BARO-219721 format. One record per atom (N, C-alpha, C, CB): residue in one letter; chain; atom name; x negated, y, z negated. Coordinates in pm, whole numbers, plus 32768, in hexadecimal, padded with zeros to 4 digits. Atoms other than C-alpha are relative to their C-alpha. Glycine has a CB too. Layout:
N
TORTOR rest kette atom   xx   yy   zz
TORTOR    A     A   CA    X    Y    Z
...
***
This chain:
68
TORTOR rest kette atom   xx   yy   zz
TORTOR    M     A    N 7FAC 7F8B 8000
TORTOR    M     A   CA 8000 8000 8000
TORTOR    M     A    C 7FA7 807B 8000
TORTOR    M     A   CB 8060 8000 7F87
TORTOR    T     A    N 804F 7F86 7FF4
TORTOR    T     A   CA 7F78 8150 8064
TORTOR    T     A    C 804B 8074 7FC1
TORTOR    T     A   CB 7FDF 801D 8094
TORTOR    S     A    N 7FC1 7F88 8038
TORTOR    S     A   CA 7FB9 8288 7FA2
TORTOR    S     A    C 7FBA 807A 803B
TORTOR    S     A   CB 7FF8 8001 7F63
TORTOR    Y     A    N 8036 7F86 7FC7
TORTOR    Y     A   CA 7F87 83E3 8026
TORTOR    Y     A    C 7FF8 806B 7F95
TORTOR    Y     A   CB 8056 8030 8077
TORTOR    A     A    N 800F 7F90 805C
TORTOR    A     A   CA 7F02 8502 7F61
TORTOR    A     A    C 8039 807B 8046
TORTOR    A     A   CB 7F68 8017 7FD5
TORTOR    N     A    N 7FBC 7F8E 7FC4
TORTOR    N     A   CA 7FEC 861B 7FB3
TORTOR    N     A    C 801B 8066 7F92
TORTOR    N     A   CB 8083 7FD5 8047
TORTOR    P     A    N 7FEA 7FA1 806D
TORTOR    P     A   CA 7FBC 8736 7EBE
TORTOR    P     A    C 8071 8061 8020
TORTOR    P     A   CB 7F7E 804E 7FE3
TORTOR    I     A    N 7F91 7FA3 7FF0
TORTOR    I     A   CA 80ED 880D 7E8C
TORTOR    I     A    C 7FDA 8082 7FBB
TORTOR    I     A   CB 8085 7FC6 7FC6
TORTOR    H     A    N 8020 7F7D 8037
TORTOR    H     A   CA 80A5 897B 7E5D
TORTOR    H     A    C 8083 8049 7FE6
TORTOR    H     A   CB 7FA3 8051 8062
TORTOR    T     A    N 7F7E 7FC3 8020
TORTOR    T     A   CA 81D9 89F6 7DAB
TORTOR    T     A    C 7FF4 808E 7FCE
TORTOR    T     A   CB 8047 7FAD 7F99
TORTOR    S     A    N 800E 7F7A 8039
TORTOR    S     A   CA 8146 8B3A 7D2A
TORTOR    S     A    C 8034 806C 805F
TORTOR    S     A   CB 7F6F 801A 7FDE
TORTOR    Y     A    N 7FD2 7F9C 7FA1
TORTOR    Y     A   CA 81A6 8BF2 7E6B
TORTOR    Y     A    C 8092 7FED 8027
TORTOR    Y     A   CB 7FA9 7FFD 807B
TORTOR    A     A    N 7F78 801C 7FD3
TORTOR    A     A   CA 82F1 8B4A 7EBA
TORTOR    A     A    C 806A 804F 7FB4
TORTOR    A     A   CB 801C 7F6D 7FF2
TORTOR    P     A    N 7F98 7FB4 8045
TORTOR    P     A   CA 83C1 8BE9 7DA4
TORTOR    P     A    C 8000 8094 8023
TORTOR    P     A   CB 7FF1 7FEF 7F6A
TORTOR    A     A    N 8007 7F72 7FDE
TORTOR    A     A   CA 8345 8D44 7DFC
TORTOR    A     A    C 8040 801A 8088
TORTOR    A     A   CB 7F6D 8030 8000
TORTOR    R     A    N 7FC5 7FF1 7F7B
TORTOR    R     A   CA 83A8 8D14 7F69
TORTOR    R     A    C 8098 7FF4 7FF9
TORTOR    R     A   CB 7FC7 7F98 8060
TORTOR    H     A    N 7F70 8014 800C
TORTOR    H     A   CA 84FF 8C90 7F0C
TORTOR    H     A    C 8041 8077 7FBA
TORTOR    H     A   CB 801F 7F7E 7FB4
TORTOR    T     A    N 7FCB 7F8D 8048
TORTOR    T     A   CA 8534 8DAC 7E17
TORTOR    T     A    C 8008 8079 805B
TORTOR    T     A   CB 7FAA 801F 7F85
TORTOR    S     A    N 8003 7F8E 7FA5
TORTOR    S     A   CA 84D2 8EAA 7F1D
TORTOR    S     A    C 8070 7FF6 8068
TORTOR    S     A   CB 7F79 8008 8046
TORTOR    V     A    N 7F97 8014 7F9D
TORTOR    V     A   CA 85C0 8E16 801E
TORTOR    V     A    C 8089 8016 7FC0
TORTOR    V     A   CB 7FF8 7F72 803D
TORTOR    L     A    N 7F80 7FEE 8045
TORTOR    L     A   CA 86DD 8E06 7F23
TORTOR    L     A    C 8018 8092 7FDD
TORTOR    L     A   CB 8004 7FAA 7F82
TORTOR    R     A    N 7FF3 7F72 8020
TORTOR    R     A   CA 869A 8F6B 7EB6
TORTOR    R     A    C 8026 8050 807C
TORTOR    R     A   CB 7F7C 8036 7FC3
TORTOR    T     A    N 7FE1 7FBC 7F83
TORTOR    T     A   CA 86A2 8FDF 8020
TORTOR    T     A    C 8091 7FE8 8029
TORTOR    T     A   CB 7FA2 7FD2 8070
TORTOR    I     A    N 7F75 8021 7FDF
TORTOR    I     A   CA 87EB 8F2B 805E
TORTOR    I     A    C 8060 8047 7FA3
TORTOR    I     A   CB 8017 7F68 7FFA
TORTOR    Y     A    N 7FAB 7FBD 8064
TORTOR    Y     A   CA 887F 8FB7 7F1D
TORTOR    Y     A    C 800B 8095 801D
TORTOR    Y     A   CB 7FC8 7FE9 7F73
TORTOR    R     A    N 7FFE 7F71 7FE2
TORTOR    R     A   CA 881C 911B 7F76
TORTOR    R     A    C 804F 801E 807F
TORTOR    R     A   CB 7F71 8036 800D
TORTOR    A     A    N 7FB5 7FEE 7F83
TORTOR    A     A   CA 88A7 90F5 80D5
TORTOR    A     A    C 8096 7FF5 7FE6
TORTOR    A     A   CB 7FD5 7F98 806A
TORTOR    A     A    N 7F72 8010 8022
TORTOR    A     A   CA 89F2 907C 8043
TORTOR    A     A    C 8033 807B 7FB6
TORTOR    A     A   CB 8015 7F82 7FAB
TORTOR    L     A    N 7FD8 7F87 8049
TORTOR    L     A   CA 89FE 91A5 7F55
TORTOR    L     A    C 800C 8077 805F
TORTOR    L     A   CB 7F9B 8020 7F90
TORTOR    N     A    N 7FFB 7F93 7F9E
TORTOR    N     A   CA 89B1 9297 8070
TORTOR    N     A    C 807C 7FF5 8059
TORTOR    N     A   CB 7F81 8000 8057
TORTOR    W     A    N 7F8B 8018 7FAC
TORTOR    W     A   CA 8ABE 91FA 814B
TORTOR    W     A    C 8080 8026 7FB5
TORTOR    W     A   CB 8006 7F6D 802D
TORTOR    R     A    N 7F8A 7FDF 8052
TORTOR    R     A   CA 8BBA 921B 802E
TORTOR    R     A    C 800F 8097 7FF0
TORTOR    R     A   CB 7FF4 7FBD 7F76
TORTOR    D     A    N 7FFA 7F6E 800F
TORTOR    D     A   CA 8B61 9389 7FF8
TORTOR    D     A    C 802F 8044 8081
TORTOR    D     A   CB 7F76 8036 7FD9
TORTOR    V     A    N 7FD9 7FC7 7F7F
TORTOR    V     A   CA 8B83 93DA 816B
TORTOR    V     A    C 8095 7FE6 8019
TORTOR    V     A   CB 7FAB 7FC4 8074
TORTOR    R     A    N 7F73 8025 7FEB
TORTOR    R     A   CA 8CD0 9323 817D
TORTOR    R     A    C 805C 8054 7FA9
TORTOR    R     A   CB 8015 7F6B 7FE2
TORTOR    E     A    N 7FAF 7FB1 805D
TORTOR    E     A   CA 8D5A 93D6 804A
TORTOR    E     A    C 8003 8093 8029
TORTOR    E     A   CB 7FCA 7FF1 7F71
TORTOR    T     A    N 8006 7F74 7FD4
TORTOR    T     A   CA 8CE5 952C 80C4
TORTOR    T     A    C 8056 8015 807B
TORTOR    T     A   CB 7F6F 802A 801C
TORTOR    R     A    N 7FB0 7FF7 7F86
TORTOR    R     A   CA 8D80 94EF 8219
TORTOR    R     A    C 8095 7FFA 7FE0
TORTOR    R     A   CB 7FDA 7F8F 8063
TORTOR    K     A    N 7F74 800F 8025
TORTOR    K     A   CA 8EC6 9481 8177
TORTOR    K     A    C 8037 807F 7FBE
TORTOR    K     A   CB 8011 7F89 7FA1
TORTOR    V     A    N 7FD4 7F86 8046
TORTOR    V     A   CA 8EDC 95B3 8093
TORTOR    V     A    C 800C 8075 8061
TORTOR    V     A   CB 7F9D 8023 7F8F
TORTOR    L     A    N 7FFB 7F92 7FA1
TORTOR    L     A   CA 8E8A 96A8 81A9
TORTOR    L     A    C 8072 7FEF 8065
TORTOR    L     A   CB 7F7B 800D 804A
TORTOR    S     A    N 7F94 8019 7F9F
TORTOR    S     A   CA 8F84 9604 8294
TORTOR    S     A    C 8089 8021 7FC7
TORTOR    S     A   CB 7FFC 7F6F 802D
TORTOR    R     A    N 7F80 7FE0 8041
TORTOR    R     A   CA 909A 963F 8198
TORTOR    R     A    C 801C 8096 7FF9
TORTOR    R     A   CB 8002 7FC6 7F74
TORTOR    L     A    N 7FED 7F6F 8007
TORTOR    L     A   CA 9062 97B7 819C
TORTOR    L     A    C 8049 8032 807C
TORTOR    L     A   CB 7F78 8047 7FF1
TORTOR    T     A    N 7FBE 7FC0 7F8D
TORTOR    T     A   CA 9137 9894 8279
TORTOR    T     A    C 7F98 804E 8050
TORTOR    T     A   CB 8074 805E 7FD1
TORTOR    D     A    N 805B 7FAF 7FAD
TORTOR    D     A   CA 909A 995A 8394
TORTOR    D     A    C 7FDD 8083 7FBB
TORTOR    D     A   CB 803F 801B 8089
TORTOR    R     A    N 801A 7F82 8047
TORTOR    R     A   CA 90BE 9A94 82C4
TORTOR    R     A    C 7F9C 7FEB 7F8D
TORTOR    R     A   CB 8085 803A 7FC8
TORTOR    E     A    N 805D 801D 806E
TORTOR    E     A   CA 900D 99F5 8199
TORTOR    E     A    C 7F73 7FE6 8035
TORTOR    E     A   CB 8030 7F86 7FAE
TORTOR    L     A    N 8083 8017 7FC1
TORTOR    L     A   CA 8EF5 997C 827B
TORTOR    L     A    C 7FC2 8084 802C
TORTOR    L     A   CB 800D 7FA0 8078
TORTOR    N     A    N 8030 7F7D 7FD4
TORTOR    N     A   CA 8ED8 9AD9 830C
TORTOR    N     A    C 7FCD 8052 7F89
TORTOR    N     A   CB 8070 804D 804A
TORTOR    D     A    N 802A 7FB8 8079
TORTOR    D     A   CA 8EBE 9B67 81AA
TORTOR    D     A    C 7F73 7FD9 7FD4
TORTOR    D     A   CB 8063 7FE6 7F8F
TORTOR    I     A    N 8086 802B 8028
TORTOR    I     A   CA 8D85 9A9A 8170
TORTOR    I     A    C 7F9F 8001 8077
TORTOR    I     A   CB 8005 7F72 7FC3
TORTOR    G     A    N 8058 7FEC 7F8D
TORTOR    G     A   CA 8CF9 9AEB 82C8
TORTOR    G     A    C 7FF1 7F88 805A
TORTOR    G     A   CB 7F7B 8027 7FD0
TORTOR    L     A    N 8006 8078 7FAC
TORTOR    L     A   CA 8D48 99A4 8379
TORTOR    L     A    C 8079 7FF8 805A
TORTOR    L     A   CB 7FF7 7F82 7FAA
TORTOR    D     A    N 7F8A 8029 7FB4
TORTOR    D     A   CA 8E2A 9921 8488
TORTOR    D     A    C 7FFB 7F68 800C
TORTOR    D     A   CB 8005 8045 808D
TORTOR    R     A    N 7FF4 8093 7FFE
TORTOR    R     A   CA 8E9B 97BC 84C7
TORTOR    R     A    C 7F8E 7FBB 804B
TORTOR    R     A   CB 8084 7FD9 8040
TORTOR    S     A    N 806A 803F 7FB1
TORTOR    S     A   CA 8D8C 9778 85C7
TORTOR    S     A    C 7F7D 7FF2 7FB3
TORTOR    S     A   CB 7FE7 8050 807F
TORTOR    Q     A    N 807B 8004 804E
TORTOR    Q     A   CA 8C80 97AB 84BC
TORTOR    Q     A    C 8005 7F9E 7F8B
TORTOR    Q     A   CB 7FE1 808A 7FCB
TORTOR    I     A    N 7FF1 8056 8075
TORTOR    I     A   CA 8D06 96B5 83BA
TORTOR    I     A    C 7F99 7F8F 7FFF
TORTOR    I     A   CB 808D 7FC5 7FFB
TORTOR    D     A    N 8061 806F 7FFD
TORTOR    D     A   CA 8C2E 958F 842A
TORTOR    D     A    C 7F71 802F 7FE8
TORTOR    D     A   CB 8007 7FB7 8086
TORTOR    D     A    N 8087 7FCB 8013
TORTOR    D     A   CA 8AF4 9664 843B
TORTOR    D     A    C 7FE7 8027 7F6F
TORTOR    D     A   CB 7FE9 8079 805B
TORTOR    V     A    N 800F 7FD5 808C
TORTOR    V     A   CA 8B2E 96F8 82E2
TORTOR    V     A    C 7FFC 7F87 7FA3
TORTOR    V     A   CB 8073 805E 7FD8
TORTOR    A     A    N 7FFA 8076 8057
TORTOR    A     A   CA 8B82 95A6 8248
TORTOR    A     A    C 7F7C 7FB3 8002
TORTOR    A     A   CB 8072 7FA3 802B
TORTOR    Q     A    N 807B 804D 7FF4
TORTOR    Q     A   CA 8A3F 9509 82C8
TORTOR    Q     A    C 7F82 8054 7FED
TORTOR    Q     A   CB 7FFA 7FBE 8086
TORTOR    F     A    N 8073 7FA5 8006
TORTOR    F     A   CA 895C 9638 8296
TORTOR    F     A    C 7F8C 7FCF 7FAA
TORTOR    F     A   CB 802D 8083 7FCD
TORTOR    P     A    N 8076 8023 8051
TORTOR    P     A   CA 8885 95C0 8171
TORTOR    P     A    C 7FBC 7F7E 802B
TORTOR    P     A   CB 8028 7FF5 7F6F
TORTOR    Y     A    N 8034 8085 7FDF
TORTOR    Y     A   CA 8850 9468 820E
TORTOR    Y     A    C 7FC8 7FF7 808C
TORTOR    Y     A   CB 806C 7F99 7FEF
TORTOR    R     A    N 8038 8002 7F79
TORTOR    R     A   CA 87DA 94CB 8369
TORTOR    R     A    C 7F6E 801F 7FFD
TORTOR    R     A   CB 8047 8061 805B
***
């Protein structure tokens, strides 16, 4: 019977997994923020949007601004 020496270097694996999970988590939070901002702005009337210096065509741009 032959055995193979296959050292497992686990010291780097958890850091990589943590980094990937952190990136996914942050992306999910960003997506949620953009979605919520878009929803709130879409509920405003044209007059209310005008009061804050926006029109309907700018809602998507404003909602995604910090994440672009």
